[in-house]
VMD Tcl script that builds the backbone (N, CA, C; Angstrom):
set m [mol new atoms 309]
animate dup $m
set s [atomselect $m all]
$s set {name element resname resid chain x y z} {
  {N N MET 1 A -57.914 -95.551 165.469}
  {CA C MET 1 A -56.905 -94.741 166.362}
  {C C MET 1 A -56.457 -93.637 165.983}
  {N N ASP 2 A -56.010 -93.168 167.094}
  {CA C ASP 2 A -56.001 -91.215 166.819}
  {C C ASP 2 A -54.211 -91.065 166.654}
  {N N LEU 3 A -54.350 -90.050 166.889}
  {CA C LEU 3 A -52.960 -89.766 166.667}
  {C C LEU 3 A -51.873 -89.699 167.727}
  {N N LYS 4 A -52.765 -89.740 169.006}
  {CA C LYS 4 A -51.900 -90.281 170.075}
  {C C LYS 4 A -51.282 -91.627 170.201}
  {N N GLU 5 A -52.192 -92.531 169.986}
  {CA C GLU 5 A -52.003 -94.021 169.730}
  {C C GLU 5 A -50.573 -94.121 168.912}
  {N N TYR 6 A -50.817 -93.447 167.515}
  {CA C TYR 6 A -49.933 -93.817 166.992}
  {C C TYR 6 A -48.338 -93.303 167.271}
  {N N LYS 7 A -48.709 -92.060 167.982}
  {CA C LYS 7 A -47.261 -91.499 168.259}
  {C C LYS 7 A -46.791 -92.301 169.484}
  {N N GLU 8 A -47.405 -93.154 170.443}
  {CA C GLU 8 A -47.226 -93.828 171.476}
  {C C GLU 8 A -46.357 -95.182 170.734}
  {N N TYR 9 A -46.919 -95.793 169.900}
  {CA C TYR 9 A -46.219 -96.582 168.683}
  {C C TYR 9 A -44.936 -96.655 168.268}
  {N N VAL 10 A -44.992 -95.074 168.013}
  {CA C VAL 10 A -43.624 -94.560 167.465}
  {C C VAL 10 A -42.515 -93.908 168.527}
  {N N ASN 11 A -42.813 -93.719 169.337}
  {CA C ASN 11 A -41.887 -93.570 170.373}
  {C C ASN 11 A -41.547 -94.842 171.266}
  {N N ASP 12 A -42.430 -96.019 170.890}
  {CA C ASP 12 A -41.666 -96.939 171.702}
  {C C ASP 12 A -41.022 -97.646 171.165}
  {N N ASN 13 A -39.778 -97.157 171.109}
  {CA C ASN 13 A -38.332 -98.080 170.005}
  {C C ASN 13 A -37.513 -97.970 171.113}
  {N N PRO 14 A -37.437 -99.104 172.068}
  {CA C PRO 14 A -36.532 -99.176 173.052}
  {C C PRO 14 A -35.094 -99.693 172.476}
  {N N LYS 15 A -35.163 -100.387 170.995}
  {CA C LYS 15 A -33.790 -100.807 170.231}
  {C C LYS 15 A -33.527 -99.638 169.276}
  {N N GLY 16 A -34.099 -98.709 169.467}
  {CA C GLY 16 A -33.768 -97.383 168.829}
  {C C GLY 16 A -33.374 -97.772 167.182}
  {N N TYR 17 A -34.487 -98.339 166.859}
  {CA C TYR 17 A -34.520 -98.633 165.359}
  {C C TYR 17 A -35.146 -97.627 164.382}
  {N N TRP 18 A -34.348 -97.252 163.279}
  {CA C TRP 18 A -34.268 -96.220 162.605}
  {C C TRP 18 A -35.437 -96.247 161.985}
  {N N PHE 19 A -36.112 -97.476 161.258}
  {CA C PHE 19 A -37.313 -97.448 160.816}
  {C C PHE 19 A -38.302 -98.701 161.633}
  {N N LYS 20 A -39.460 -98.332 161.930}
  {CA C LYS 20 A -40.429 -99.078 162.329}
  {C C LYS 20 A -41.606 -99.541 161.522}
  {N N ARG 21 A -42.258 -101.169 161.638}
  {CA C ARG 21 A -43.085 -101.731 160.678}
  {C C ARG 21 A -44.077 -100.544 160.736}
  {N N LYS 22 A -44.583 -100.643 159.053}
  {CA C LYS 22 A -45.919 -99.743 158.406}
  {C C LYS 22 A -47.154 -100.195 159.560}
  {N N LEU 23 A -48.223 -99.590 159.904}
  {CA C LEU 23 A -49.219 -99.940 160.841}
  {C C LEU 23 A -49.909 -100.849 159.865}
  {N N TYR 24 A -50.349 -100.570 158.275}
  {CA C TYR 24 A -51.266 -101.301 157.877}
  {C C TYR 24 A -50.107 -101.765 156.003}
  {N N GLY 25 A -50.220 -102.875 156.212}
  {CA C GLY 25 A -49.402 -103.669 155.066}
  {C C GLY 25 A -48.059 -103.930 155.110}
  {N N TRP 26 A -46.917 -104.191 154.392}
  {CA C TRP 26 A -45.624 -104.663 154.659}
  {C C TRP 26 A -44.698 -103.487 154.050}
  {N N GLY 27 A -44.114 -103.259 155.139}
  {CA C GLY 27 A -42.721 -102.342 154.835}
  {C C GLY 27 A -42.569 -101.287 156.225}
  {N N TRP 28 A -41.879 -100.241 155.682}
  {CA C TRP 28 A -41.470 -99.504 157.144}
  {C C TRP 28 A -41.389 -97.979 156.837}
  {N N THR 29 A -41.549 -97.357 158.105}
  {CA C THR 29 A -41.797 -96.070 157.764}
  {C C THR 29 A -40.578 -95.453 159.011}
  {N N PRO 30 A -39.920 -94.298 158.423}
  {CA C PRO 30 A -38.914 -93.693 159.230}
  {C C PRO 30 A -39.361 -93.273 160.570}
  {N N VAL 31 A -38.658 -93.404 161.232}
  {CA C VAL 31 A -38.967 -93.201 163.039}
  {C C VAL 31 A -38.232 -92.131 163.975}
  {N N LYS 32 A -36.868 -92.096 163.151}
  {CA C LYS 32 A -35.891 -91.415 163.746}
  {C C LYS 32 A -35.050 -90.538 162.557}
  {N N TRP 33 A -34.256 -89.474 163.163}
  {CA C TRP 33 A -33.916 -88.485 162.292}
  {C C TRP 33 A -33.056 -89.198 161.175}
  {N N GLN 34 A -32.256 -90.202 161.583}
  {CA C GLN 34 A -31.132 -90.998 160.696}
  {C C GLN 34 A -32.550 -91.895 159.142}
  {N N GLY 35 A -33.673 -91.925 159.771}
  {CA C GLY 35 A -34.242 -92.961 158.712}
  {C C GLY 35 A -34.858 -91.849 157.976}
  {N N TRP 36 A -35.209 -90.689 158.498}
  {CA C TRP 36 A -35.518 -89.899 157.660}
  {C C TRP 36 A -34.163 -89.087 156.741}
  {N N ALA 37 A -33.096 -89.023 157.081}
  {CA C ALA 37 A -31.930 -88.623 156.572}
  {C C ALA 37 A -31.869 -89.648 155.247}
  {N N VAL 38 A -31.686 -91.311 155.715}
  {CA C VAL 38 A -31.825 -91.897 154.555}
  {C C VAL 38 A -32.758 -91.811 153.408}
  {N N ILE 39 A -34.157 -91.908 153.733}
  {CA C ILE 39 A -35.027 -91.490 152.651}
  {C C ILE 39 A -34.893 -90.615 151.862}
  {N N GLY 40 A -34.746 -89.192 152.372}
  {CA C GLY 40 A -34.035 -87.927 151.913}
  {C C GLY 40 A -32.781 -88.034 150.622}
  {N N VAL 41 A -31.971 -89.040 151.277}
  {CA C VAL 41 A -30.484 -89.418 149.993}
  {C C VAL 41 A -30.974 -90.072 148.907}
  {N N TYR 42 A -31.559 -90.988 149.485}
  {CA C TYR 42 A -32.519 -91.604 148.135}
  {C C TYR 42 A -33.194 -91.197 147.005}
  {N N LEU 43 A -34.151 -89.941 147.902}
  {CA C LEU 43 A -34.980 -89.256 146.907}
  {C C LEU 43 A -33.925 -88.227 145.745}
  {N N VAL 44 A -33.076 -87.775 147.152}
  {CA C VAL 44 A -32.225 -86.662 146.085}
  {C C VAL 44 A -31.598 -87.664 144.859}
  {N N PHE 45 A -31.154 -88.939 145.166}
  {CA C PHE 45 A -30.102 -89.772 144.012}
  {C C PHE 45 A -31.277 -89.907 142.964}
  {N N VAL 46 A -32.352 -90.362 143.232}
  {CA C VAL 46 A -33.620 -90.581 142.327}
  {C C VAL 46 A -34.020 -88.972 141.410}
  {N N LEU 47 A -33.720 -87.986 142.061}
  {CA C LEU 47 A -33.873 -87.037 141.159}
  {C C LEU 47 A -33.001 -86.735 140.064}
  {N N ALA 48 A -31.670 -87.013 140.682}
  {CA C ALA 48 A -30.489 -86.880 140.179}
  {C C ALA 48 A -30.426 -87.914 139.073}
  {N N LEU 49 A -30.997 -88.740 138.915}
  {CA C LEU 49 A -30.949 -89.948 137.988}
  {C C LEU 49 A -32.011 -89.461 137.233}
  {N N SER 50 A -33.051 -88.837 137.296}
  {CA C SER 50 A -34.068 -89.152 136.634}
  {C C SER 50 A -33.675 -87.277 135.591}
  {N N LEU 51 A -32.861 -86.333 135.910}
  {CA C LEU 51 A -32.692 -85.570 135.432}
  {C C LEU 51 A -31.505 -86.223 133.749}
  {N N THR 52 A -30.938 -87.586 134.313}
  {CA C THR 52 A -30.102 -87.623 133.026}
  {C C THR 52 A -31.163 -88.416 132.041}
  {N N VAL 53 A -31.940 -88.611 131.887}
  {CA C VAL 53 A -32.990 -89.122 130.617}
  {C C VAL 53 A -34.009 -87.940 130.463}
  {N N ASP 54 A -34.068 -88.115 128.905}
  {CA C ASP 54 A -35.026 -86.943 128.300}
  {C C ASP 54 A -35.548 -87.883 127.167}
  {N N GLU 55 A -36.776 -87.462 126.622}
  {CA C GLU 55 A -37.412 -87.842 125.695}
  {C C GLU 55 A -36.512 -88.529 124.584}
  {N N SER 56 A -35.574 -87.983 124.162}
  {CA C SER 56 A -34.724 -88.552 122.962}
  {C C SER 56 A -33.727 -89.574 123.541}
  {N N SER 57 A -33.520 -89.903 124.636}
  {CA C SER 57 A -32.368 -90.562 125.234}
  {C C SER 57 A -32.931 -92.191 124.867}
  {N N PRO 58 A -32.025 -92.527 124.078}
  {CA C PRO 58 A -32.234 -94.006 123.312}
  {C C PRO 58 A -32.343 -95.139 124.744}
  {N N ASP 59 A -33.129 -96.031 124.487}
  {CA C ASP 59 A -33.332 -97.482 125.205}
  {C C ASP 59 A -31.798 -98.059 125.853}
  {N N ARG 60 A -31.054 -97.938 125.557}
  {CA C ARG 60 A -29.703 -98.480 126.050}
  {C C ARG 60 A -29.471 -97.253 127.181}
  {N N GLU 61 A -29.549 -96.176 126.559}
  {CA C GLU 61 A -28.986 -95.106 127.748}
  {C C GLU 61 A -29.705 -95.083 129.146}
  {N N VAL 62 A -31.332 -95.119 128.748}
  {CA C VAL 62 A -32.111 -95.055 129.834}
  {C C VAL 62 A -31.907 -96.488 130.688}
  {N N TYR 63 A -31.626 -97.537 130.050}
  {CA C TYR 63 A -31.507 -99.016 131.055}
  {C C TYR 63 A -29.986 -98.566 132.001}
  {N N PHE 64 A -29.205 -98.009 131.306}
  {CA C PHE 64 A -28.030 -97.799 132.184}
  {C C PHE 64 A -27.649 -96.475 133.040}
  {N N THR 65 A -28.417 -95.639 132.581}
  {CA C THR 65 A -28.014 -94.150 133.172}
  {C C THR 65 A -29.327 -93.984 134.115}
  {N N PHE 66 A -30.220 -94.786 134.021}
  {CA C PHE 66 A -31.464 -94.595 135.110}
  {C C PHE 66 A -31.670 -96.169 135.805}
  {N N LEU 67 A -32.579 -96.780 134.761}
  {CA C LEU 67 A -33.224 -97.959 135.452}
  {C C LEU 67 A -32.289 -99.076 136.593}
  {N N LEU 68 A -30.897 -99.333 136.092}
  {CA C LEU 68 A -30.037 -100.028 136.561}
  {C C LEU 68 A -29.316 -99.293 137.915}
  {N N PRO 69 A -29.210 -97.954 137.869}
  {CA C PRO 69 A -28.897 -97.349 139.266}
  {C C PRO 69 A -29.783 -97.449 139.725}
  {N N LEU 70 A -31.102 -96.905 139.722}
  {CA C LEU 70 A -32.561 -97.082 140.302}
  {C C LEU 70 A -32.490 -98.051 141.051}
  {N N ALA 71 A -32.081 -99.356 140.627}
  {CA C ALA 71 A -32.517 -100.568 140.899}
  {C C ALA 71 A -31.041 -100.865 142.356}
  {N N ILE 72 A -30.359 -100.366 142.136}
  {CA C ILE 72 A -29.181 -100.656 142.741}
  {C C ILE 72 A -29.143 -99.734 143.935}
  {N N LEU 73 A -29.906 -98.724 143.921}
  {CA C LEU 73 A -29.965 -97.761 145.153}
  {C C LEU 73 A -31.353 -98.336 145.583}
  {N N THR 74 A -32.457 -98.620 144.961}
  {CA C THR 74 A -33.210 -99.258 146.134}
  {C C THR 74 A -32.804 -100.515 146.828}
  {N N PHE 75 A -31.786 -101.379 146.024}
  {CA C PHE 75 A -31.854 -102.812 146.650}
  {C C PHE 75 A -30.775 -102.017 148.284}
  {N N LEU 76 A -30.015 -100.897 147.973}
  {CA C LEU 76 A -29.408 -100.303 148.749}
  {C C LEU 76 A -30.356 -99.963 150.158}
  {N N LEU 77 A -31.234 -99.171 149.875}
  {CA C LEU 77 A -32.218 -98.929 150.657}
  {C C LEU 77 A -33.020 -99.875 151.194}
  {N N LEU 78 A -33.393 -100.921 150.574}
  {CA C LEU 78 A -33.853 -102.045 151.579}
  {C C LEU 78 A -33.093 -102.682 152.466}
  {N N GLY 79 A -32.079 -102.872 152.005}
  {CA C GLY 79 A -30.742 -103.263 152.646}
  {C C GLY 79 A -30.628 -102.374 154.106}
  {N N ILE 80 A -30.551 -101.175 153.878}
  {CA C ILE 80 A -30.400 -100.441 155.260}
  {C C ILE 80 A -31.830 -100.618 156.372}
  {N N CYS 81 A -33.085 -100.556 155.354}
  {CA C CYS 81 A -33.938 -100.941 156.307}
  {C C CYS 81 A -34.285 -102.060 156.997}
  {N N TYR 82 A -33.452 -103.171 156.467}
  {CA C TYR 82 A -33.556 -104.669 156.602}
  {C C TYR 82 A -32.838 -104.539 158.232}
  {N N LYS 83 A -31.817 -103.593 157.987}
  {CA C LYS 83 A -30.497 -103.632 158.931}
  {C C LYS 83 A -30.534 -102.272 160.245}
  {N N LYS 84 A -31.407 -101.324 159.800}
  {CA C LYS 84 A -31.491 -100.427 161.068}
  {C C LYS 84 A -33.156 -100.657 161.417}
  {N N GLY 85 A -33.418 -101.337 160.644}
  {CA C GLY 85 A -35.299 -101.347 161.133}
  {C C GLY 85 A -35.707 -102.837 161.538}
  {N N GLU 86 A -37.215 -102.401 162.079}
  {CA C GLU 86 A -37.854 -103.996 162.558}
  {C C GLU 86 A -37.878 -104.660 161.527}
  {N N SER 87 A -37.928 -106.358 161.970}
  {CA C SER 87 A -38.113 -107.388 161.036}
  {C C SER 87 A -39.477 -106.735 160.501}
  {N N PRO 88 A -39.557 -107.004 158.982}
  {CA C PRO 88 A -41.005 -106.386 158.715}
  {C C PRO 88 A -41.832 -107.912 158.367}
  {N N ALA 89 A -43.139 -107.613 158.634}
  {CA C ALA 89 A -44.035 -108.364 159.024}
  {C C ALA 89 A -45.552 -107.460 158.334}
  {N N TRP 90 A -46.364 -108.647 158.158}
  {CA C TRP 90 A -47.674 -107.942 157.605}
  {C C TRP 90 A -48.440 -107.220 158.719}
  {N N MET 91 A -48.919 -105.842 158.899}
  {CA C MET 91 A -49.835 -105.312 159.780}
  {C C MET 91 A -51.088 -105.325 159.372}
  {N N TRP 92 A -51.773 -105.270 160.109}
  {CA C TRP 92 A -53.229 -104.735 160.021}
  {C C TRP 92 A -53.431 -103.756 161.526}
  {N N GLY 93 A -52.687 -102.546 161.650}
  {CA C GLY 93 A -53.387 -101.607 162.618}
  {C C GLY 93 A -52.337 -101.999 163.985}
  {N N LEU 94 A -52.320 -101.308 164.949}
  {CA C LEU 94 A -51.670 -101.435 166.327}
  {C C LEU 94 A -51.332 -102.975 166.348}
  {N N PRO 95 A -50.156 -103.181 166.868}
  {CA C PRO 95 A -50.014 -104.330 167.531}
  {C C PRO 95 A -50.792 -104.773 168.589}
  {N N LYS 96 A -51.016 -105.902 168.817}
  {CA C LYS 96 A -51.956 -106.188 169.869}
  {C C LYS 96 A -51.633 -105.817 171.341}
  {N N LYS 97 A -50.590 -106.015 171.774}
  {CA C LYS 97 A -50.081 -105.834 172.899}
  {C C LYS 97 A -50.240 -104.257 173.302}
  {N N ASP 98 A -49.956 -103.279 171.830}
  {CA C ASP 98 A -50.186 -102.344 172.422}
  {C C ASP 98 A -51.810 -101.661 172.653}
  {N N LYS 99 A -52.893 -102.400 171.746}
  {CA C LYS 99 A -54.257 -102.106 171.822}
  {C C LYS 99 A -54.599 -102.676 173.263}
  {N N GLU 100 A -53.915 -103.501 173.962}
  {CA C GLU 100 A -54.550 -104.247 175.460}
  {C C GLU 100 A -53.896 -103.079 176.423}
  {N N GLU 101 A -52.735 -102.754 176.149}
  {CA C GLU 101 A -52.395 -101.765 177.367}
  {C C GLU 101 A -53.420 -100.641 177.141}
  {N N ASN 102 A -53.599 -100.000 176.044}
  {CA C ASN 102 A -54.387 -98.819 176.077}
  {C C ASN 102 A -55.624 -99.216 176.159}
  {N N ASN 103 A -56.483 -99.802 176.317}
  {CA C ASN 103 A -57.752 -100.435 176.752}
  {C C ASN 103 A -58.116 -100.430 178.186}
}
mol reanalyze $m
mol bondsrecalc $m
mol representation Tube
mol addrep $m
């Protein structure tokens, strides 16, 4: 697969999904600016949370100021991906219909 084929796959988005299936494995990749913005906001929040913990933080503080909010943020991210993305499925390369059209 080359970059041209991947670009065609990403641009073939008639339903306007923010996230499309990854080509290999299970999950999503952002394909519209809204998807990239969601990932960016998620990363900013994770970075901000990581600054609340240092090596002298007691375990209880780590659980409630880092791990619990991180889990909540991750569930929110997954919910947005489910709502605004293609239905997830295990993939191993381009979908067959795309391969047949390109051959």
